[in-house]
Every structure is written in C-alpha cells, then in structure tokens.
N, C-alpha and C positions, 0 to 999 in steps of 0.2 A: 328840669330834666326829664324827657321821653324815651321811653324803650326803645324806640327805633333810632337813637342816638348814638346806640353802641355798635363800634367799627370792629370788623372782622377780626381784627390784631387788638388784642383784650387789655382793657384797662381790668383788674381783676375787682376792684372797690366801685368803679361805676358797676358792673354788673349786680354787684354785690346789694348796691342800694336800689339797682332794678328791681330784683328780685325783692327786697326787702320791703318794697313798696304796695306789694301784691299783698294784702290781709289775708293769707292763707292759715287761718287758725283750721285744724283738722277738723272736719271732713272736706272743708271748701279749698277751691284752687285757686281762684280770683283771679287767674291769669298767670300764674307764676310758672306751669308749666309751656305755656306759649312762649315766655321770655326765653326762657332756657331751650325750647326747642328751635325757636327762629335763631338762636346764637351757632348751636352746633349744626345745623342746617349750612350756615353760613363758612363752617369749616370743616363740610364736606362728610358731615353726618347722614347715614340714613335712620331718620327716628322712626319709632312706631309707638303709638299712644296704646297701652292697653288699660280699659278701662273695667273695673269690677266694683259692681254696686255703685255706690256715687263719688268711687275713689279713681283720681287720676294717676294714671303710671305712665314710665317712659324709658322705653329702651332703646338706647341709641347706638349705631355701631359705623366705625369707619375700618375697612379694609375687611380681608375675608380669611387672610391667613392667621397661622397660628405662630405663636403666641398671643391669646388674648387678654390682654390687662383692661380687668374691666375698675372702675370707679363708681361705689354705692354713696347714696346719701338719700335725702328727703328734704321736700320744701316744704310741707307741713309745718305749721308752730303750735308751741302752747298757747293757749288765751294770754294777754296783758296784763290782767291784774287791774288795779287802778289807774286808770287812764291819765292822771290829775300828777299822780306821782312820779310820773316819769321827768326826766330833765328834758327830754324832745320828743316829740310823738313817736309811738311805737311804730307805726309805720312810714314815718316822714323822712327815713334812712340818713338822718342830719349827722353831719361831721363837725363835732367841735373838739377845737384845741386838739386835733389829729387823732380824735376819737370816733369811731362809729358807732352811733346809737340807733338800736333799733330790736324787734322780736324777731329772732334768727339771724343776727349779727353773729352770734357766736352757735348756736345750735340749730342749721347749720351751713346757711345761706353764701357764708363768704366762702365756706371750705368748697363748695359746689363752684364758685365764682374763680375761686383760684385754681383749682382744677381745670376749669376750662380754661382761664388762661394761660395756663402752663401748656394745655394740648394747641394754642395759637401759635405759640411760639417756637414749633417743631416743625418739620418739614412733612410733608402728609405720606411719604415713601418709606413710613417706618416699617422695618423687619417683623410686620406682625398686624394684630388689630389693636384697635383701642375700644372702649365702648362705657356707656353710660347705662346704668340700673338706678333711676331715680323714682322714688314715692311720695303719696301724698298721705299715708297713714300709718307713719312712724310712731308718730306721739298719742294716737288713738287706741284703738283695741287692736290695731296692726291683723286684720283679718283678710282685707282686700286688698294690702298692699303690697312687700317685696315678698311675701310667702307663696302668693297669688304667680306673681310674674315669673318667679323662679321655679315653681308648678309647671308654666305653660313653657317656660325656655326648653326645661328637661325634656319634657314630651315631644317639643319640637327637633331634639338633639343637637341644641347649642350649646357650643363648647367653649367656658368661662376657664382658663388657666388660671388667674390669678387674681383676685378683687381687694383693693383697699376701701375701707369704708371712712367715709371725711369726718367723723364723729369727734367732738372736741374732746380728746383724749392728754392732749398736756395738764400736766400739774399745777406749776407754777410760772416757767418759763417756756415759751416755744420750743417744740422738739424735746424736753425732758421725759416723756413717756410715751410709748407704742402699745396698744392694746393686742395681744397675740393670743387673747381667749376671753370667755366668758366663764359665769356660774350660770346654772342653769336656774328658771325661777318655777314653781308652781303655786297657784292659789289653792285653798279649800274654802270653799263656804259650810260651814257644819249648822244644822237647823236641831232643833229639840222641843219637838211637839208634846206636850202634858194637858192637863184640865185645870182650868181656873176654880179658883175656891176660894173660902174665907179660910184667915192664918189659924182661927181657934178651931178649925175642923178639918185639919190636914189630911183625913182620912177619907174625905170627900173628895179631894184634889189629888192633881199629881205632879209635882213641881218639878220643872224642868232645869231649875236652877242646878242644883247640885249635881247632876248628870254632865250638864255643861261642866262645870267646876271639874268633875272627874276628866272630861274627856281631856280638857287644858292642861291639868297636870300631868296627865298621860304623856302627852305631847309634849309637853314643854321638860318634862323629867329625863329624857331620852337626850345623850350626849353623841349628835349623828354622826360626827370625826374629829379628827384633830386636826385635820387640814390634808391637803393633797399637793404632791409635788408641783408648786409654781402656782398654788392655788391657797387663799385663806381657808378656816374651817367653814363648814356648811353653819347657817344658823337661821333659826325657825322663831318668826318672830308673830304674836298676836296684836292683829291690827284693827280690831274691833269687836267688841261684847254688847248687846243690847236686849234687854226684857220689853224694854217699851212699858213701865209698869210704873205710875206716878202716885198710886194708894201704899198705903204703909200698911194694910191690914188684907191686903188679896196676895195671894199666892198667882202669879202669870202665867199664862196660857203657853207664853212659848218662849225659848231663848235662843236666840243666833249670835255667831261669833265666824270671825274671817280671821285666817292666819295664812303668810306667806313663808315660803322657804327657798332661801337662795342656796345651792348646793353647786357642790364641786365634782368633778367625775367621778367619785369615790360611789355614787348613788347615780341611777335613773330616775326618771319623774315617775313613771309608770309603778316603779318599785315603792316611791314615796307613799301613793296615791292608795295604793293597796294597804301599807300600814298603815295611814291615815284611816281608812276606811276598816281596817281590822280594829284599831282601836275603838273607834266608834262602837262596834258592834260589841265589843265587851261591855265597854262601859253602859250599854243600855239593857245588860243581860238583869231581870229581872224588874225594871221598869215597863209601867203598863202603857207610857205613850210612844212615842215614836222618835226615830233618831234618823238623821239622813247627813251624808256626808256629799256635796259633789266636789269635785276637783279637776283643774284645769292647768295642764301643763303648758307654758308660755314659753318654754324654750329649754332645750338639755344644754348640759354644760360642754364646752369642747375648747380645744387648745391646738393653733397652729405652732408645732415644733417647731424652734430655732432652726434656721438654717440658709438656705441660699437665698428665699425669699425676705427673710426678715434682715438678713445681711445688708440687701440691698437698700432696704429703707434706712436701716440705720445708718450705711454710708452717704446715703442723701443728705439725713438730717445733718452729718456732719460737714459736708460739703457748703451747707447753707448757714450753717448756726455754730459750727464747731463742737456742739455737744455729741455726746455719747447718750441716747436714751435708753433709758429703764424697758425692759419687757415685760409687762403688766397684764394681768388677769383680774385685776379688781374692778371696782363698779356694779354697775347694772347690766341690765340688759339693752341689745342693739340689734337690727335687723342683718348683724352678720351671722345670727343664730339659723338666719333662715339659709343665707347665702353658703353657709359651710356645707352644706348637702350638693353646692356643684362643684368647689374648690376651694385650695387652701385661702383662707381670708384673715386679714388686719386691717387695725383701724388705727387712722392718726388723722389729726386734724390740729385746731388751737385750743387757747387756754380755755378750760370749760367753768372757770369761777363764776362768772355771772350768768350761764344757761338757764334761764327758765325764770329769770328772775325780773323785776324792777329794774328798767336802765340797763338792761343787756346790753353790754356793748364790746368792741374789738379795737385797740390800736390801728390805726390804716397801715404801720408799716408791719405790723404780724401778717395781716392778710396780704401782703406783698411779697412778706417773707416766706409765707406758705407757698405762694406760686411758686418762688424759687425752690423750695424743697418737692414738691410735684414734680418740678422741671427736671431736677436731677434724678430724681424717682424714675421716673419714665425712660429715661434717656440709660441710668444704669441699667432699669429692667432688661431691656431688650439686648444690651451687650450682655446680660448675663442669662437670657434665657431664648433667643432668638439662633 
C-alpha cells in the first residue's frame, strides 16, 4: 500500500499504517508530516509547516471562527530496540489476527489517524474551527517542537479555545481514563569536584564522595508533600551516581549524580531548583573543592479543572463505549505542559500498555472505536461551546 492510496473519506487504520511506515524516530521525520499534511489538505485544512532546528512541526486549521478545538500530538517515535525481537517489522504496520503492530501504533500515530478519520466524517461547515498541532519532537528533548510552535502561535495572536492531546491515556480498557493534569518535572545534575589522591594520605586529597552523600541525604530526607487535591505526592528519585573510580587505593577526583523530581501543584519548579542549589551550598561548606548543581525544569504541574470541557469528553466516551472514564493526573509529562499556556487541555487516547515496548501494538477495533469517540467528542464540543 502506498500513501497515495488514502481516500479523502478516511479509514483510520489505513492512515495509521501509512504513518507507521514512516520510520520517524526522533528527530527524523522520514515523510510522516507529508503523509499527514496531504490528508489534511484533502479535508480542507490550511497547513503550515513550522520547522525549528531539524524538527518538523505542523499547524493546520480549517475555519476562522471561534471556538477553535485543537488536536495535538506527535509523529516522532522512540527507537525500536531489537528489530529481531519483533513479531512483525516495527515499521511494516502489519496486521496479524486483528492487531496492528508497529512503532507508534499506540504512541501515538493511531490516535492522530483516528482524529483525522473522525474529522473526515463531519461536515466542513461546523460552527467554529478545527485545528491540528503536530510535532516531531515529543519523544526527544522537546526543545524545537510544541513549545516553540506554541510560542509562535501566541506571538501571532492565534487563539485556540480548547485542546485534546491524543496520548495513550487509557489504562486497561479504551475509555477508562482521561488525563486532566500532570505533575511537573525537574532534573538536576550535581557535580562535586575534589582532588585525587592516595587513600593512605587523605590529607593530600579532597574526597568528593562524602560531600555527594551528604547532598543526596539532605535531598532525600525531605518529605516534599503528602499530596495535592487530585494529585499523587511529589517524589524525588536519584537516577544515577558515578565516580568513575576503578582502583581501590585512590580517592577519586570527582563525583556526579542526577536526580529527578515529579512534583504536584504544591510546588513551582523554580522553588525546587532554589532548594536543591541551597542544599548543595550548605553541604559544600568547609570543602576545599567545588560543588555545582545544574537544574532544568521540563514542565510545571497543571490541572484542567473538571467542568464543561471534561464533561464533553466523558460524554463522548460514554457514547461510544458505555464507560465513565476516571479523570486522572497520573503518569509522566507530555506536550500538554506547553499547550496549557494557550488554553485548557486534556489528554485522551488508546490503552498505553505496549507503548515504547518491543511489539508495540493495538487491536484494529480499538483504533476504529477511538475514531468513533473523537467523532462524538467533536460533535458534542460544538454543541456545548459554539
């Protein structure tokens, strides 16, 4: 099957296959955006390619009136791991026994295809606008993707009233969970530089390890909070500690560590960064070497309060599945953390149990059902907000 075989009235599985067959491992695009752009233009969307650095991004809109309902997602995928371990080739998009295999089948090319398919079933003269904000940089460092598109759109005065991100939010059954918020995330790289020396002559050296141990003990001893309404407690995790020492009789010259904090709205990233830096300064008192902490906030915590917008999504899920989804803030970060500066945002998509795994896969029926949910969602949205 070739990309040109896709008809304007859309089979979501066919489009998902066409997208999966583009090996768009971050930061490569490999034509994935072209596949999507052709399909959206056939449905009457005006498409803008917004390239930053080496990242391909796409903003497409049909209509000029408000409200503007946006679907956001990403065409980039994580590496496949061991090709030979896959039941079907990771970029062949093969269907076996009613299940679609391929990298991106769950996270999240099928969701993009399902939303496009939903749009293709609806009249073009909706009482408002539909738009797509699609990036190729969600699985990478996320510096040239959605965050820059959002900044550019805001500078231009583009108005998006509400946004749904098609991340695989369902936990066990399609439609059992909608994400209405996420915890924030901050990474810190801590370096302690001392002086190498012989273990028998410690007065001639400056051992960085006790200082690093003190820093990590200080950081881990604080209970950040006991939770926040609708959110899990914040947690700090040490993700690596390294001194690079292969000898038993040498005091090493340096020690390095990295930590990550996932935090709820009880905290701001800048406050946590200031706390980490302060603990490092206090631990360094009396030490003849150097202590440095580099903090990077990758996203603040946010919550879209339950209300009319979440009611639309809950009702649409019920229309198609009969389920009442849980409104949740669990899980990692997503590009919703950037879009929240433009408008209220929620996340809803497929069951995420195989994302990033070998044999990432989704039942074909669930892709089709997701398109039904998105179709009901769009209809309900304009009935509620137009």
